[in-house]
C-alpha positions, 0 to 999 in steps of 0.5 A: 599426867595432865589429867591427874594434876587437874583432878588433884587441883579440883579435889583440893579446891572442893575440899577447901571451897565446897562451903563457899560454892554452896553458899554462892549457889544459895545466894544466886537462887535467892536473887533469882527468886527475888527478881522473879517475885519483883517482876510478878508483884502487882502494885495496888491502885488502892490499899485497904487494911481491915481489922477483923477476922471475917475476910475471906477469898470469896468476900474479897472477890465479891468486893472487887467486882463491886469496887474495881469499876469505881477506881482508876489505874493509878500505876498505869499498868493496864490493870486495876487492883484493890489490896484488901488485907487483914490487920491482926495485931497492934504492931502490924497496925502501927507499921502499916499506918506509919508506912503510908502505903495504905489509904483505907483503914477499918478499925474498932472504936478504940483503935479508930479514936486513938489514930484519929486523935493522933491526926492520922486520918483525913477530915470527911466533913465535906464528904458527909455533907455532900452525900448527906450521911446521917451521923446523929447517932454517931457523935464519936466520929467527930473528934479534935485531932492533935494540932487542930483547933476544932472537931472534924469527922475523921471516920464513918461507922460501917455498922448497917452498911448494906453493901458490906453486910450483904457480902457477910462482913461483921461490921458491929463497932467498926469505923472506916477512915482515909489515911492522910497522904504521905506525899500528895505531890506525886501523881500516883499518890493523888490517884490512889487517894482519889480511889479511896474516896471513890470506894467510900462514895460507892460504899455509902451510895447504897441506902 
């Protein structure tokens, strides 16, 4: 008799609450997957957004071999990770620029000029002078940004860069700039921007 009562309760419960049960199972699985992904997520020590369709897994791997020895472990996880990703549409570019989580950006001339004039990039005058980079054929990189009184160099032309061209990147009309730090007071933020400058140094040290 007791078995019949319990069975009847279960049948009623399942009739009225089976949707709730399936929704609960779905939410539980979603939470488990989210927790797993967060645990496995690698926080990059420097990020590079690249406008172009010529990024391949082979080129990323080759670039990692060249650049990872130059950077520091910004998040102290015992690993070095360069995140190089493709920028494919204007909306994505705006979002990634606004987030401040990417330090290096490679753009075409128009996009570079728009963001440089908007004050998005760090001035590279000192870098150019220190490493004696010849920009006499590229006056377009010297711009006056908003709320500044004089022109500065906000990006470097990649066309002719021996390291990247050797890896097969298509560099015609492309420029590389360093995003202004979103919070320079944080130790990690300082290190990732030091890593960005280290990459710039490596790219332009090969003549």
